[in-house]
C-alpha positions as CSV (number, residue, x, y, z in Angstrom):
1,M,33.9,66.1,4.2
2,L,31.9,62.9,3.9
3,I,32.7,59.6,2.3
4,L,29.5,58.3,0.6
5,T,29.0,54.6,1.3
6,C,25.3,54.2,1.2
7,S,24.1,52.7,-2.1
8,S,21.0,54.8,-2.3
9,K,23.0,58.0,-1.9
10,L,25.4,56.9,-4.6
11,Q,22.5,56.2,-6.9
12,L,21.1,59.6,-6.2
13,L,24.5,61.2,-6.8
14,E,24.8,59.4,-10.2
15,G,21.4,60.8,-11.2
16,V,22.4,64.4,-10.2
17,L,25.7,64.0,-12.1
18,R,24.0,62.7,-15.2
19,K,21.9,65.9,-15.3
20,G,25.1,67.9,-15.2
21,L,26.6,66.2,-18.2
22,P,28.9,66.8,-20.1
23,E,30.7,69.0,-17.5
24,T,30.5,66.1,-14.9
25,L,31.7,63.4,-17.3
26,L,34.7,62.2,-15.3
27,V,33.2,62.0,-11.9
28,C,29.9,60.6,-13.3
29,G,31.9,57.8,-15.1
30,A,33.7,57.0,-11.8
31,V,30.4,56.9,-9.8
32,M,28.8,54.8,-12.5
33,H,31.6,52.2,-12.1
34,I,31.2,52.3,-8.3
35,N,27.5,51.6,-8.6
36,R,28.1,48.7,-11.0
37,G,30.4,46.5,-9.0
38,N,33.2,49.0,-8.3
39,P,35.9,47.0,-10.1
40,A,38.7,49.6,-9.3
41,Q,37.6,49.8,-5.6
42,H,37.1,53.6,-5.7
43,E,35.0,55.7,-3.3
44,V,33.3,59.1,-3.4
45,V,34.1,62.1,-1.2
46,V,31.8,65.1,-1.0
47,D,32.2,68.4,0.9
48,S,28.6,68.0,2.2
49,W,25.4,66.1,1.6
50,P,22.9,66.2,0.1
51,E,23.6,69.8,-1.1
52,F,27.2,69.2,-2.3
53,K,29.4,71.8,-3.9
54,A,32.4,69.5,-4.7
55,V,32.9,65.8,-5.5
56,L,36.1,63.8,-5.5
57,T,36.5,60.2,-6.5
58,R,39.6,58.3,-5.5
59,P,40.8,54.7,-4.7
60,R,40.1,53.4,-1.3
61,K,43.2,53.8,0.9
62,E,44.0,50.1,1.1
63,V,44.1,49.8,-2.7
64,V,47.3,51.9,-3.5
65,T,50.1,50.2,-1.6
66,D,52.9,51.8,-3.6
67,N,53.5,55.4,-2.6
68,R,55.1,56.1,-6.0
69,D,52.4,54.6,-8.2
70,Y,50.5,57.6,-9.6
71,Y,49.0,55.5,-12.4
72,A,46.8,53.5,-10.0
73,N,46.2,56.5,-7.6
74,L,43.6,58.2,-9.8
75,H,41.5,61.0,-8.5
76,A,38.7,62.9,-10.4
77,A,37.1,66.1,-9.3
78,F,34.1,68.2,-10.1
79,Y,32.8,71.3,-8.3
80,R,30.0,73.7,-8.3
81,E,32.0,76.2,-6.2
82,E,35.7,76.5,-6.6
83,D,36.3,77.4,-3.0
84,A,34.6,74.3,-1.8
85,C,36.8,72.2,-4.1
86,R,39.9,73.9,-3.0
87,T,39.0,73.2,0.7
88,L,38.3,69.6,-0.1
89,L,41.5,69.0,-1.9
90,E,43.5,70.6,0.9
91,N,41.9,68.3,3.5
92,K,44.5,65.7,4.4
93,D,41.7,63.2,4.8
94,A,40.5,63.7,1.3
95,V,43.9,63.8,-0.6
96,D,47.2,62.3,0.6
97,W,49.7,64.7,-0.8
98,D,52.6,62.5,0.6
99,K,51.8,59.9,-2.1
100,A,52.1,60.2,-5.8
101,F,48.8,60.5,-7.5
102,H,47.1,61.9,-10.6
103,L,44.0,64.1,-10.7
104,Q,41.7,64.5,-13.6
105,G,39.1,67.2,-14.3
106,L,37.5,69.4,-16.9
107,Q,37.3,72.7,-15.1
108,D,40.0,75.4,-15.6
109,G,39.9,76.5,-12.0
110,L,40.9,73.0,-10.8
111,Y,44.2,73.2,-12.5
112,Q,45.0,76.7,-11.2
113,A,44.0,75.7,-7.7
114,V,46.1,72.5,-7.5
115,K,49.1,74.2,-9.1
116,V,49.2,76.6,-6.1
117,M,48.8,73.7,-3.7
118,A,51.6,71.7,-5.3
119,E,54.0,74.7,-5.2
120,A,53.2,75.3,-1.5
121,R,53.9,71.7,-0.6
122,R,56.9,71.4,-2.9
123,V,55.2,68.6,-4.8
124,H,56.2,68.2,-8.5
125,L,53.4,68.7,-10.9
126,E,53.4,67.3,-14.4
127,P,50.4,68.5,-16.3
128,Y,48.9,67.0,-19.5
129,F,46.3,68.9,-21.5
130,Y,43.9,67.1,-23.7
131,Q,41.0,68.3,-25.9
132,A,37.8,66.8,-24.5
133,M,35.6,65.1,-27.1
134,L,32.1,63.6,-26.7
135,H,29.7,61.7,-29.0
136,P,26.3,63.3,-28.7
137,D,24.3,60.3,-29.9
138,A,25.9,57.1,-28.8
139,A,23.0,55.0,-30.2
140,T,23.7,56.2,-33.8
141,L,27.4,55.3,-33.6
142,C,26.6,51.9,-32.2
143,Q,24.3,51.1,-35.1
144,T,27.1,51.3,-37.6
145,R,28.1,47.9,-39.2
146,L,31.5,46.8,-38.0
147,R,34.1,45.6,-40.6
148,S,37.2,43.9,-39.5
149,D,38.3,41.5,-42.3
150,P,40.9,40.1,-42.6
151,L,41.5,40.9,-39.0
152,H,39.0,39.9,-36.3
153,L,37.5,41.8,-33.4
154,G,38.5,40.7,-30.0
155,T,39.1,41.7,-26.4
156,L,42.5,42.3,-24.9
157,S,43.9,39.9,-22.3
158,P,46.5,40.6,-19.6
159,S,49.1,38.8,-21.7
160,H,48.8,41.7,-24.2
161,A,49.8,44.3,-21.6
162,P,53.5,44.3,-22.4
163,L,52.8,45.3,-26.0
164,L,50.6,48.1,-24.8
165,N,53.1,49.2,-22.3
166,D,55.9,49.3,-24.9
167,T,53.8,51.5,-27.2
168,W,52.5,53.9,-24.5
169,P,54.5,57.2,-24.5
170,T,54.0,57.7,-20.7
171,G,54.4,54.0,-19.9
172,G,57.3,51.6,-20.3
173,N,57.8,50.8,-16.7
174,A,56.7,48.2,-14.1
175,R,54.0,50.5,-12.6
176,S,52.5,51.4,-16.0
177,L,52.4,47.7,-16.9
178,R,50.6,46.8,-13.7
179,Y,48.1,49.7,-14.4
180,L,47.4,48.6,-18.0
181,R,46.8,45.0,-16.8
182,S,44.3,46.4,-14.3
183,L,42.5,48.3,-17.0
184,I,42.3,45.2,-19.2
185,D,41.0,43.1,-16.3
186,D,38.5,45.6,-14.9
187,F,37.0,47.7,-17.8
188,P,35.6,47.3,-21.3
189,N,38.1,47.3,-24.2
190,A,38.2,46.4,-27.8
191,C,40.9,45.4,-30.2
192,L,41.6,43.9,-33.6
193,L,43.7,40.7,-33.7
194,D,45.8,39.3,-36.5
195,E,45.8,35.6,-37.5
196,E,48.1,34.7,-34.6
197,G,45.8,36.3,-32.1
198,Q,48.1,39.3,-31.5
199,P,46.5,42.8,-31.2
200,V,47.3,45.3,-33.9
201,A,44.9,48.1,-32.9
202,W,43.1,48.7,-29.6
203,C,41.3,51.1,-27.3
204,L,40.8,50.8,-23.6
205,S,38.5,52.5,-21.1
206,D,39.3,53.4,-17.5
207,A,37.9,54.0,-14.0
208,V,36.3,57.3,-15.0
209,G,34.6,55.7,-18.1
210,C,36.9,57.4,-20.5
211,M,37.9,55.9,-23.8
212,T,41.7,55.9,-23.6
213,H,45.1,54.4,-24.6
214,S,44.0,53.9,-28.3
215,Y,46.8,52.8,-30.6
216,A,47.4,51.0,-33.9
217,L,50.7,49.4,-34.9
218,P,52.4,51.5,-37.7
219,K,51.8,49.0,-40.5
220,Y,48.1,48.9,-39.8
221,R,47.5,52.7,-39.8
222,G,45.4,54.5,-42.4
223,K,43.2,51.5,-43.2
224,G,40.2,52.3,-41.1
225,H,41.1,49.8,-38.3
226,M,40.9,52.4,-35.5
227,K,37.4,53.3,-36.6
228,T,36.3,49.7,-36.2
229,V,37.9,49.5,-32.7
230,F,36.3,52.7,-31.5
231,Q,32.9,51.5,-32.8
232,A,33.3,48.1,-31.0
233,L,34.3,49.7,-27.7
234,S,31.5,52.3,-28.1
235,R,29.0,49.4,-28.3
236,K,30.3,47.9,-25.1
237,L,30.2,51.2,-23.2
238,H,26.8,52.2,-24.5
239,A,25.4,48.9,-23.5
240,K,26.3,49.8,-19.9
241,D,24.8,53.3,-20.4
242,F,28.1,55.2,-20.3
243,A,28.7,58.4,-22.2
244,L,31.2,58.0,-25.1
245,Y,34.0,60.5,-24.5
246,G,37.7,60.8,-24.5
247,G,40.7,63.2,-24.7
248,V,43.0,63.9,-27.6
249,L,46.3,65.8,-27.5
250,P,45.7,69.1,-29.3
251,E,48.5,68.4,-31.8
252,N,47.1,65.0,-32.7
253,Q,45.2,66.0,-35.8
254,N,44.8,62.5,-37.1
255,S,43.0,61.3,-34.0
256,K,40.8,64.4,-34.0
257,R,39.8,63.9,-37.6
258,L,39.0,60.2,-37.0
259,L,36.8,61.0,-34.0
260,I,35.1,63.8,-35.8
261,S,34.4,61.4,-38.7
262,L,32.7,59.1,-36.2
263,G,30.5,62.0,-35.0
264,F,32.4,63.1,-31.9
265,H,32.2,66.8,-31.0
266,L,34.9,68.9,-29.5
267,L,33.9,70.1,-26.1
268,P,34.8,73.6,-24.9
269,W,37.0,72.3,-22.0
270,T,40.4,70.9,-21.6
271,K,40.6,67.5,-20.0
272,Y,43.3,67.9,-17.4
273,V,45.5,65.0,-16.3
274,L,47.7,66.3,-13.5
275,V,50.4,64.1,-12.1
276,F,51.8,64.9,-8.7
277,T,54.9,63.4,-7.2
278,P,56.2,64.5,-3.8
279,N,59.8,65.6,-4.0
280,H,60.9,63.0,-1.4
281,L,59.6,60.2,-3.7
282,K,61.3,61.4,-6.9
């Protein structure tokens, strides 16, 4: 395995991953952030170079200091050959299976491979399955006129993180609060604010360039506010040349309808979010 640190190699990798879109969405988004200031302090691991068969993005080892913090310990994987990916993920220098972490990917073989690895290591696996969605023409979406009256468009601040944490089904703890604050600090987001400056609807993006953690307070639903938020965030991401994509729980028909109304297409892949917690840390 190799850790790519050379900027020219990382730029070349980004170009290759772009040509592989949409299957490479997650790792491409991570590499793009790395090449644009690297706010999350991630790095890229490949099985070989320049003819790679598997790519893994992960935080630098000094970034994740809490062994139980799987929120911050985000890995993303893409492979051309499943065996190469399996070998890379089993390499102790590539993945520290003694720490809690979460792994994201779009390929079915990835889930099957890591499930076997987790069972062999007696590591608890909590899988989440999302329907992947992508907007095929970001420029069109970004040309739409934004309407926010009587609310006003804004950007989330770290002081808003407790509200986001309280309304996030998989949050509600100190680690998730810290993670949400890092997303607000490091990556584009958009929200609608009421007259007192409090967010009533929002959407974030993350270290793999994914639109995520969207939510509207109950009394503000069904009024088109989330459409405005998605459009506002789309403009920010498109300005940085990111693809517009996200994941929706299969049973969340309202979110699917909203995204489809904005022009998003359902992709033929599941977006896997796989959370691993070693039994000795549970």
